[in-house]
DRENNU-505857 format. One record per residue (C-alpha): residue in one letter; x, y, z. Coordinates in steps of 0.5 Angstrom, whole numbers, plus 2048, in hexadecimal, padded with zeros to 3 digits. Layout:
// DRENNU-505857
aXYZ ...
***
This chain:
// DRENNU-505857
m76E85A9B8 d77185F9BC k77785E9C1 q77485B9C7 a76F8569C4 y7758549C0 k7798539C6 k77484F9C9 l77484B9C3 v77B8499C4 r77B8489CA s7748439CA l77983F9C4 e77E83E9C8 t77A83A9CC d7778379C7 a77F8359C5 v7818329CC v77A82E9CD s77A82B9C6 p78082C9C2 g77E8279BC g77782B9BC f7798319BC r77F8309B7 n77A82C9B2 k7758339B3 v77A8379B0 l77C8339AA v7748339A8 l77583B9A9 s77B83B9A4 a77883699F a77283A99F f77584099D h77983D997 a77283A996 v76E840996 l773843991 g77383D98C g76C83C98C a76B84498A l770843985 c76C83D982 a765840983 a76784697F l76A842979 l76483D979 l75F84297A a763846974 g763840970 f75C83E971 g75984596F i75D845969 a75B83F966 y754840968 a754846965 g75784495E f75383D95E g74E83D959 r74E844957 g752845951 g75584C950 l75184F956 g75384A95B l75A84A959 l75A85295A l756850961 a75C84C963 a762851961 l75E856965 l75E85196B a76584F96A l76785796B a762858971 l764852974 a76C852973 p76E858978 a76A85497D c76E84D97B f77585197B a774854981 v77384E985 l77984B982 r77D850984 l77B84F98B c77D84898A l784849987 a78585098A r78D85098B l78E852992 p795857993 a79B853994 p79F85599A a7A485A999 g7AC85999B r7B3859998 p7B3852995 l7B984E996 t7BC848992 r7C0842994 a7C7845990 e7C684B995 v7C484899B p7C684099B r7C783F9A2 l7C08419A3 f7BD83D99E s7C18379A0 a7BD8389A7 l7B78399A4 s7B88329A0 n7B982F9A6 i7B38319AA r7AF8309A4 k7B28289A4 q7B18289AC l7AA82A9AB d7A88279A5 g7A682E9A3 p7A483299D e7A8835997 i7AA83C999 d7A983F992 h7AC846995 v7B084999A l7B085099C l7B38559A1 d7AE85B9A4 v7AF8609A9 h7AA85D9AE f7AC8599B5 s7A98539B3 v7A984D9AE a7A38499AB l7A28449A6 v79D8479A1 q79984399C r795846996 a791842992 r79384298A w78C844987 g78984898C l786844992 f78783D98E g78E83998C r79483798F p79683C994 v79D840992 n7A1840999 y7A584799B l7A98479A1 v7AA84E9A3 m7AF84F9A8 g7B08569AC l7B78599AC p7B685B9B3 y7B48559B6 m7BA8519B2 q7BE8569B5 s7BC8559BC m7BB84D9BD a7C18489BD p7C18439B7 k7BE83E9BB e7B88429BD m7B78459B6 l7B683E9B4 a7B183C9B9 a7AD8429B7 i7AE8409B0 a7AC8399B2 h7A683B9B5 e7A383F9AF v7A58389AA e7A18339B0 l79B8399B0 v79A8389A8 v79C8309A9 g79782F9AE r7998279AF r7958259B4 d78F82A9B1 r79082B9AA a78882D9A9 g7898319AF a78F8359AC w78B8369A5 a7858399A8 h78A83E9AB r78D83F9A4 q7868409A1 q7848469A7 r78A84A9A5 m78A84999E a78284C99F a7848509A3 a78985399D l783853999 l77E85799E a78385D99E q78385D996 l77C85D995 r77B86299B e781867996 a77C865990 r775865993 h77386C990 e77686A989 n770865987 l76A86298A l76C85B98B d77385D98F n76D861993 v76985B995 a76F856995 a77285B99A r76B85B99F l76B85499F l7728539A1 d7728599A6 k76C8559AA f77084D9A8 m77784F9AA p7778519B1 y77384A9B3 y7798479AE q77E84B9B1 a77C8499B8 h77C8419B7 a7838429B3 l7868469B8 v7858419BE l78783B9B9 g78D83E9B7 r78F8409BF q78E8389C0 n7928369B9 a79883B9BC f7998369C2 d79A8309BD a79F8369B8 d7A38379BF r7A48309C0 g7A78309B9 g7AC8369BA s7AE8329C0 a7AF82B9BC v7B482F9B8 v7B88339BD g7B68319C3 a7B18349C9 k7B68389CC a7B883C9C6 n7B183C9C3 a7AF83F9CB a7B48449CA c7B28469C3 l7AB8489C6 l7AD84B9CC r7B28509C9 g7AD8519C3 a7A88539C8 l7AD8589CB l7B085B9C5 r7AA85C9C2 r7A88619C7 w7AE8649C8 i7AF8669C1 d7A98699C1 t7A986D9C7 d7B186F9C7 f7B586D9C1 w7B08709BB p7AE8769C0 n7B68789C2 l7B88789BB q7B287C9B9 r7B48819BE q7BA8839BB a7B68879B6 n7B588C9BB t7BC88E9BB q7BF88A9B5 e7BE88B9AD q7C08859AC p7C087E9B1 l7C687D9B5 y7C68769B4 l7C28729AF p7BD86D9B1 y7BF8669AF t7C68679B0 a7C58699B7 m7C08649B9 r7C585E9BB a7C98639BF a7C38669C2 f7C085F9C4 k7C685D9C7 a7C98639CB s7C18649CD y7C185D9CF a7C08609D7 q7BA8649D4 w7B58609D1 a7B78599D4 t7B485B9DC a7B08579E0 e7AB85C9E0 r7AA85C9D8 l7AA8549D8 a7A58549DE a7A18599DA a7A28549D3 w7A084E9D7 h79A8509DA e7978549D3 r7918519D0 p7908519C8 g78C8569C5 l7868549C1 s7898549BA d7908519BD p79184A9BA q7968489BF p7948459C6 p7978499CD l79E8489CD s79E8459D4 a79A83F9D1 r79E83E9CB v7A583E9CF e7A28399D5 a79F8359CF i7A68339CC g7A88319D3 e7AC8389D5 i7AB83D9DA m7AC8459DA e7B28479DB l7B684D9D7 p7B984A9D1 p7C184B9D0 g7C58509CC i7C784E9C6 k7CE84D9C2 i7CD84D9BB s7C684E9B8 a7C284B9B4 a7C28509AE e7CA84F9AF a7CA8479AF l7C58479AA l7C684C9A5 g7CD84B9A5 e7D28509A1 r7CB85499E a7C98559A5 k7CC85C9A5 g7CB85E99E l7C385C99F i7C38609A6 d7C68669A1 e7C186599C f7BB8669A1 d7BE86B9A5 q7BF87099E q7B786E99C w7B58719A3 w7B98779A3 k7B687899B q7B087799E e7B087B9A5 q7B48819A3 r7AF8869A0 r7AB8849A8 w7B28859AB l7B388B9A8 a7AC88E9A9 r7AC88C9B0 h7B388F9B1 r7B18969AE y7AA8969B2 v7AE8959B9 s7B389A9B7 g7AE89F9B6 s7A989D9BC r7AF89E9C1 s7B18A49BE r7AA8A79BE l7AA8A49C5 e7AF8A89C7 q7AC8AE9C5 l7A68AD9C9 q7A98AC9CF r7AD8B29CF v7A68B59D0 l7A28B49D7 p79D8B09D6 a7988B69D9 k79A8BA9D4 l7998B59CE k7938B69C9 l78E8B09CB d7908AC9C4 e7978AD9C6 l7968AA9CC q7938A49CA e7988A39C4 l79E8A39CA a79A89E9CE m79989A9C8 l7A189B9C7 c7A289A9CE a79F8939CE e7A38919C8 f7AA8939CA e7AA8959D2 p7AB8919D7 p7A488F9DA a7A48939E1 r7A58999DD a7A08979D7 k79A8959DD r79B89C9E0 l79A8A09DA h79489B9D8 e79189D9E0 y7928A49DE l78F8A49D8 l78989F9D9 d7878A49DF l7878AA9DA p7808AC9D8 g77E8AC9D0 g77E8A49D0 p77E89E9CF f78589E9CC a7848979C8 r78C8969C6 a78D8989CD e7898939D0 y78B88E9CD d79388F9CE y7928909D6 g78E8899D6 c7938859D2 l7988899D7 l7948869DD l79387F9DA a79A87E9D9 e79B8809E1 r79587A9E2 n79087F9E4 e78987E9E2 n7878859E2 g78A8869DB l7848819D8 e77F8879DA h78488C9D6 l7848879D0 a77D8879D0 t77C88E9D0 a78188F9CA a77D88A9C6 r77688E9C8 a7798959C6 d77D8939C0 r77B88D9BB e78288D9B7 l78588B9BF t77F8869C0 a78387F9BD l78A8819C0 a7868829C7 a78287C9C6 r7898789C4 v78C87A9CA g7878799CF y7868729CD k78D8709CD y78E8739D4 l78886F9D7 k7898689D3 h7908699D6 t78E86B9DD r7888689DE d7848639D9 e7828639D2 q77B8639D4 e77C86A9D7 a78086D9D1 l77B86B9CC e77586F9D1 w77A8759D1 w77A8749C9 n7738749C8 g7728799CD v77787F9C9 s77887D9C2 r77287D9BD k7748779BA a77486F9BB y77B86C9BD t77F8689B9 p7858659B9 d78986A9B4 h78886F9BA 
***
């Protein structure tokens, strides 16, 4: 199913869910039950076929019958084993640093209180990871079957950004989403869809290993978009109930502040915090500050940057993407009776309050792990920038008219990366007017420079670069797609992508 067909299906299902909530819910339950019935039925059919065939081959035929039965058993064993393996496939456990009650008693005490208030399930594992999120992930004990094992995964950046009550609201939301007190069957269906999606991911990786995995992956590829669309709409419905659960634990005011703060900071971390840190590699052999130690102070010091009326309005009016399981921010906040307003600054973070004395040690641990993973890339970037700047200075000592054509192209590429946009544009315009083109890299860089100024002539240069150099096709298509999606709409962005790229669009792009 292509992206536009999937979008139309989701919009149609959203209408169905509003017109007939009960009927839509029952439809999703049927799809979930059908998925498990097909897997279970395939296993039973394979085992019955094997048993019947072996019995038939061996019945009344003496030694020859036993030989035929043995050969048939050997022939059917791989198929039976493969179907059984599909049903009992071990889905990957969430990654993260395990936390124990002895380490962080305050956190576990708070989790116990939430469980009691919401009649929630036992939380088997509590993990701390590096993402700006919190999630309660369920993983069936035996593949797709058996009692679910519950993993509460909390992002350290998320805990450092939130007030204690806001963090508890987020956790309560996740617990209520799993409990589904008003719609337990719907919550079950949503969990099954997540498990089915994880199974499909495994099958796609193993589809070339044997014929059965390949067939199963092809069938799931056809079924999953339809199943996912239904589960997505149902999940958005259930999210409103889960928000009410969060408000019941800490109050609607704190819950709304959690939603608003999360929406504002999630984007700021991606567009400001991490890029600013990574830019230090241009001039420093090691960072001036480590990220997780700096986050708490950065969130507070940069409040005036991320907590603005303009950013809040943009987040408030943003519509969820096709794969986003959450409803719009505005709908969630209004559903709990609150309004659009900037979240207040916080004095004590959830990390300090809930992790207690272990907070500093855990932050240091995450910093050291980050530097261990990042050090090689950091130093490689530092060496690249140092060498590139030296080469840029060397080329700039010569007038552009006296440079060889390949040197001029190199100079233009370096200017696009390291020089002010106005200077880089002038050099690119000079180069692109010379005979001997098209100069693919210069076309690409010049297109990016123009789009940064909201000059849509940059799209023509990106298209020229994509046609001239296959290696630049994906880059040019991605830049144009993101620009048009942000400035116009997704339909025009997809039309651009299809006109430039040689591959169909997928969300991974």
